RODO-2510 file (C-alpha; in nm, 4 decimals, decimal comma):
residues 71
     n   res          X          Y          Z
     1     m    -3,4152     3,2772    -4,4715
     2     s    -3,5445     3,5243    -4,6521
     3     t    -3,4450     3,6798    -5,0220
     4     v    -3,5205     4,0662    -5,1116
     5     c    -3,6246     4,1459    -5,4194
     6     m    -3,5179     4,4798    -5,5743
     7     f    -3,7555     4,6681    -5,8705
     8     i    -3,6024     4,6911    -6,2088
     9     a    -3,4594     5,0669    -6,2650
    10     e    -3,4244     5,0886    -5,8386
    11     n    -3,1240     5,2188    -5,6783
    12     s    -2,9212     4,9280    -5,5883
    13     r    -2,7108     5,1100    -5,3031
    14     a    -3,0054     5,2086    -5,1874
    15     v    -3,2013     4,9137    -5,1491
    16     a    -2,9021     4,7646    -4,9782
    17     h    -2,8460     5,0557    -4,7573
    18     a    -3,2353     4,9990    -4,6459
    19     v    -3,1978     4,6465    -4,6162
    20     g    -2,9300     4,6360    -4,3546
    21     e    -3,1217     4,8900    -4,1519
    22     k    -3,3410     4,6781    -4,1546
    23     f    -3,1438     4,3408    -4,0700
    24     k    -3,0141     4,6233    -3,7275
    25     q    -3,3825     4,6735    -3,6405
    26     i    -3,4561     4,3131    -3,6577
    27     n    -3,1865     4,2122    -3,4207
    28     v    -3,2267     4,4282    -3,1700
    29     t    -3,6406     4,3378    -3,1354
    30     s    -3,5380     3,9745    -3,1992
    31     p    -3,4633     3,7219    -2,9138
    32     d    -3,0673     3,6700    -2,8855
    33     s    -3,0830     3,3468    -3,0273
    34     i    -3,2142     3,4374    -3,4005
    35     v    -2,9675     3,6832    -3,5821
    36     a    -3,0670     3,8509    -3,9139
    37     t    -2,7538     3,8567    -4,0886
    38     a    -2,6653     3,9361    -4,5001
    39     v    -2,5483     3,6043    -4,6472
    40     y    -2,4722     3,8213    -4,9977
    41     e    -2,4230     4,1643    -4,9659
    42     r    -2,3872     4,3770    -5,3122
    43     t    -2,2849     4,6967    -5,1321
    44     k    -1,9280     4,6563    -5,1808
    45     l    -1,9886     4,4749    -5,5542
    46     v    -2,2062     4,8046    -5,6683
    47     d    -1,9041     5,0206    -5,4893
    48     k    -1,5927     4,8440    -5,6592
    49     i    -1,8670     4,8452    -5,9806
    50     l    -1,9042     5,2461    -6,0026
    51     q    -1,5129     5,3117    -5,9194
    52     t    -1,4038     5,0526    -6,2437
    53     v    -1,6761     5,2306    -6,4806
    54     q    -1,5103     5,5822    -6,3157
    55     l    -1,1860     5,4865    -6,4125
    56     n    -1,2534     5,3518    -6,7697
    57     l    -1,4217     5,6856    -6,8411
    58     l    -1,1817     5,8970    -6,6683
    59     e    -0,8758     5,6672    -6,9233
    60     g    -1,1096     5,7117    -7,2137
    61     l    -1,1226     6,0556    -7,1590
    62     f    -0,7539     6,0791    -7,1582
    63     r    -0,6570     5,8038    -7,4876
    64     l    -0,9149     6,0506    -7,6760
    65     l    -0,7821     6,3602    -7,5911
    66     l    -0,4013     6,2842    -7,6231
    67     y    -0,5610     6,1334    -7,9766
    68     y    -0,6612     6,4608    -8,0644
    69     w    -0,3679     6,6713    -7,9324
    70     y    -0,1451     6,4276    -8,0946
    71     y    -0,3474     6,4075    -8,4856
***
């Protein structure tokens, strides 16, 4: 079992992708009885957060434009 650390202000999507690639390399070179897997995968969480932020920004812009158009 191991832990992956990330530097402050590091791109979490890039780090998660790099860790996934490293796991693939480890699984190719390790014996068949040893399998490296991610227990907690952040990639999906980060993608969902980015979608939520984008949706909120678009909704806020729409409401602002609607407000200025109405008043």
